[in-house]
N, C-alpha and C positions, 0 to 999 in steps of 0.2 A: 100494220103492226111495226114494221121496220121503220117507217117514217116517224111513228110515235116515239120509238126508242132513240132514234137520231135526235129528235127534238129535245127529249129529256137530257141526253148526253150533252148537247150544246148549251143546256141551261144548268150544268153543274152536277147532274146525276150520273152515277156509275152503275152499270149492270152488274149484279151479283150472281143471280141464279134464276131459273125458271122451272115451272112444273105444270102439269096438266091434270085435270080431273075429268074422268069419263063418267058421264051421267046418262046411262042407257043409250050409248052411241053418239052423244053430243059432247064434244070436247070443249072444255073451257081452259084457256091458258092463263097462267099468272106469272108475272115477272117481278122479281125482287130487285129493287134499286136502293142505292144508298147515296147520301150526300154528306160531305164533310162540312161541319159548321165552321164558318169563318170567325175566329176569335178576335180578329182585329176590329170588328165593327162594334 
């Protein structure tokens, strides 16, 4: 998971928040990322 977030950060994405959902003892994690649009292109 950390490797995936590092990869996204290196490609212009910024971590905003995360949350998890408990489904009968099985946790699913979600990460919210954002990316600024480059208006010069």
